C-alpha positions as CSV (number, residue, x, y, z in Angstrom):
1,M,0.0,0.0,0.0
2,K,2.9,2.4,0.8
3,K,4.1,1.8,-2.8
4,L,0.8,2.8,-4.3
5,L,0.5,5.9,-2.1
6,F,4.1,6.8,-3.1
7,L,3.1,6.6,-6.8
8,L,-0.1,8.5,-6.4
9,L,1.8,11.4,-4.6
10,L,4.5,11.7,-7.2
11,V,2.4,13.9,-9.4
12,T,-0.2,16.6,-8.9
13,S,-3.2,17.7,-10.9
14,L,-3.0,20.5,-13.4
15,P,-5.9,22.9,-14.2
16,G,-7.4,23.1,-17.7
17,E,-9.5,21.2,-20.2
18,A,-10.4,17.5,-20.3
19,A,-8.9,14.9,-22.4
20,P,-10.6,13.4,-25.5
21,E,-13.0,10.5,-24.4
22,Q,-11.1,7.9,-26.5
23,G,-7.5,7.8,-27.4
24,R,-4.2,6.1,-27.8
25,V,-1.0,7.4,-26.2
26,Q,2.5,6.3,-26.7
27,L,4.9,6.9,-23.8
28,Q,8.5,5.8,-23.0
29,L,9.8,4.4,-19.8
30,T,12.5,7.0,-19.2
31,R,12.4,7.2,-15.4
32,I,13.3,4.7,-12.7
33,E,11.4,5.6,-9.5
34,R,12.8,2.7,-7.5
35,D,15.6,0.5,-8.9
36,N,15.6,-2.8,-7.1
37,Q,16.8,-4.9,-10.1
38,C,14.8,-3.1,-12.8
39,P,15.3,-4.9,-16.1
40,S,17.8,-2.9,-18.2
41,F,16.1,-4.1,-21.4
42,L,13.0,-2.0,-20.5
43,R,14.8,1.3,-20.1
44,N,13.5,3.7,-22.7
45,A,11.0,1.1,-23.8
46,D,7.9,2.3,-25.7
47,V,4.5,1.7,-24.0
48,V,1.2,2.1,-25.7
49,V,-2.0,2.7,-23.7
50,D,-5.6,3.0,-25.1
51,Y,-8.3,4.5,-23.1
52,D,-12.1,4.8,-23.5
53,Y,-13.6,7.0,-20.7
54,D,-16.7,9.0,-20.3
55,F,-15.4,11.9,-18.2
56,S,-18.9,13.2,-17.4
57,R,-20.0,9.9,-15.9
58,N,-16.6,8.8,-14.6
59,R,-16.9,5.5,-16.3
60,G,-14.5,3.6,-18.6
61,L,-11.3,1.7,-18.8
62,A,-7.7,1.9,-20.1
63,Y,-5.7,-0.8,-21.7
64,L,-1.9,-1.4,-21.9
65,R,-1.5,-2.6,-25.5
66,Q,2.2,-2.7,-26.0
67,L,5.4,-2.9,-24.0
68,K,8.6,-2.5,-25.9
69,S,7.7,-4.4,-29.2
70,E,5.4,-6.9,-27.5
71,K,1.7,-6.7,-28.2
72,I,-0.1,-7.2,-24.9
73,N,-3.5,-6.6,-23.4
74,Y,-3.9,-5.6,-19.7
75,T,-7.1,-3.9,-18.5
76,L,-6.7,-0.9,-16.2
77,H,-9.6,0.0,-14.0
78,P,-10.4,3.6,-12.8
79,L,-9.3,4.4,-9.2
80,G,-11.9,7.2,-8.6
81,L,-9.5,10.0,-7.7
82,S,-10.9,13.5,-7.8
83,S,-7.9,15.6,-8.8
84,Y,-7.0,13.6,-11.9
85,Y,-8.0,10.4,-13.7
86,A,-6.1,7.3,-12.6
87,F,-6.3,3.7,-13.8
88,M,-4.6,0.6,-12.4
89,S,-4.4,-3.1,-13.2
90,D,-5.8,-5.6,-10.8
91,I,-3.8,-8.7,-11.8
92,S,-1.7,-11.1,-9.8
93,P,2.0,-10.8,-10.5
94,T,2.2,-12.1,-14.1
95,T,5.2,-13.3,-16.1
96,Q,5.2,-11.4,-19.4
97,P,7.5,-12.4,-22.3
98,I,9.1,-9.4,-24.0
99,G,11.0,-10.7,-27.0
100,D,13.7,-13.1,-25.7
101,E,13.4,-11.7,-22.2
102,Q,10.8,-12.0,-19.4
103,V,9.5,-9.7,-16.8
104,I,7.1,-10.1,-13.9
105,V,4.3,-7.4,-14.1
106,Y,3.0,-6.5,-10.6
107,R,0.9,-3.4,-11.4
108,I,0.3,-1.0,-14.2
109,I,-0.8,2.6,-13.4
110,F,-1.9,5.2,-16.0
111,H,-2.8,8.8,-15.3
112,I,-4.6,11.4,-17.3
113,Y,-4.2,15.0,-16.1
114,K,-5.9,18.3,-17.1
115,P,-5.0,19.8,-19.5
116,F,-4.5,16.6,-21.5
117,K,-1.3,15.1,-20.2
118,T,-0.5,11.5,-19.5
119,R,1.9,9.3,-17.6
120,V,2.4,5.5,-17.1
121,M,4.1,3.6,-14.3
122,L,5.0,0.0,-14.2
123,M,5.6,-1.9,-10.9
124,L,7.7,-5.0,-11.8
125,G,8.9,-8.0,-9.8
126,E,7.1,-10.4,-7.4
127,Q,6.4,-7.5,-4.9
128,G,6.6,-4.5,-7.2
129,E,10.1,-3.7,-6.1
130,C,11.1,-2.1,-9.4
131,I,9.1,1.0,-10.4
132,M,9.6,2.4,-13.9
133,S,7.7,5.4,-15.4
134,S,7.4,7.8,-18.2
135,E,7.7,11.5,-18.0
136,V,4.4,13.4,-17.9
137,T,3.6,14.3,-21.5
138,A,3.9,17.9,-22.5
């Protein structure tokens, strides 16, 4: 729980207009928030997230579609935060092949801020001991 609170406090809300209700964003894992054996093959890896969200009703989902060059499909559920839109996976730690390598995906977190800016965070390892993230998009 401390890890999740840490991640949620890393960024703050920005005032402005809402995001489009559907979209695809491509981000890059450029930051290491906690480096307890983060896999080097994922540094600067591309990440693709789709989202479909009705902002007026606060309903919808996001999906992690690609990690590095691997096509994947993880569903991210809304967290119900008031200052920005946040989505998180609800999977058990899952071994995910990435090319010739493998990584254990613990949690996936995706944020949408106002004005339209996004960020993705991956918690990797059996206990989420590695945290990699993208920059907040400009």
